[in-house]
C-alpha positions in Angstrom: 36.8 -60.3 7.3 40.1 -61.3 9.0 39.7 -63.8 11.8 39.8 -62.2 15.3 42.8 -63.1 17.5 41.9 -64.5 20.9 43.0 -62.3 23.8 41.8 -64.0 27.0 41.9 -66.4 28.5 45.2 -67.5 27.2 45.8 -70.9 25.7 46.3 -73.4 28.5 45.1 -70.9 31.2 44.2 -72.7 34.5 41.7 -71.2 36.9 41.6 -72.7 40.5 38.5 -72.1 42.6 36.6 -73.4 45.5 32.9 -74.4 45.5 31.7 -71.4 43.4 32.9 -71.2 39.8 34.3 -67.7 38.9 33.0 -65.6 36.0 35.2 -66.4 33.0 35.6 -63.7 30.4 36.4 -64.7 26.8 37.8 -61.8 24.7 39.1 -61.3 21.2 40.3 -58.5 19.0 37.7 -56.4 17.4 37.7 -56.7 13.6 37.1 -53.6 11.5 33.9 -54.0 9.5 32.7 -56.9 11.7 28.9 -56.7 12.3 28.9 -59.6 14.7 30.9 -62.5 16.1 30.0 -66.2 16.1 31.2 -67.8 19.4 31.3 -71.4 20.4 32.4 -72.8 23.7 32.7 -76.6 24.2 34.1 -79.3 26.4 36.1 -80.9 23.6 38.5 -79.8 20.9 36.2 -80.8 18.1 33.5 -78.5 19.6 30.8 -81.2 19.7 30.0 -81.1 23.4 28.8 -77.5 23.2 28.2 -75.3 26.3 27.3 -72.2 24.3 26.9 -71.4 20.6 25.7 -68.0 19.6 26.1 -64.7 17.7 27.4 -61.8 19.7 27.5 -58.1 18.9 30.6 -57.4 21.0 34.1 -58.9 21.2 33.6 -60.6 24.5 31.5 -63.3 26.2 31.3 -64.0 30.0 30.3 -67.3 31.5 29.7 -67.6 35.2 29.0 -71.2 35.8 31.7 -73.4 34.1 32.1 -76.7 35.9 35.6 -78.2 36.5 37.2 -79.5 33.3 38.8 -78.4 30.0 37.1 -76.1 27.6 37.7 -75.0 24.0 36.4 -72.1 22.1 36.2 -70.7 18.6 35.3 -67.2 17.4 34.7 -65.9 13.9 33.9 -62.4 12.6 30.8 -61.9 10.5 30.5 -59.1 7.9 28.3 -58.6 4.9 27.0 -62.2 5.2 30.5 -63.6 5.1 32.3 -65.3 7.9 36.1 -65.3 8.7 38.2 -68.4 9.3 37.9 -69.5 12.9 40.4 -69.0 15.7 40.4 -71.8 18.2 41.7 -71.7 21.7 41.8 -73.9 24.8 40.4 -72.4 27.9 40.3 -73.3 31.7 
């Protein structure tokens, strides 16, 4: 399938908060024919220091406890045992 295009948060998005981390929603375009999406959230651009790595049935993921710092994410579409190229994005 075609790779999904990230929708939110935008590249370079900065979220300022007090003592309680806000819920951060990651969204991407739905892909026709996609059966699932592989989503990885990490603290480094190489996606080695992983916060979350999983397969999702919807085109969104919400995390409610990100500590202060920079985050990077990747999403791919999965269809008929094939996986799209990845789309990477920097997040708050």
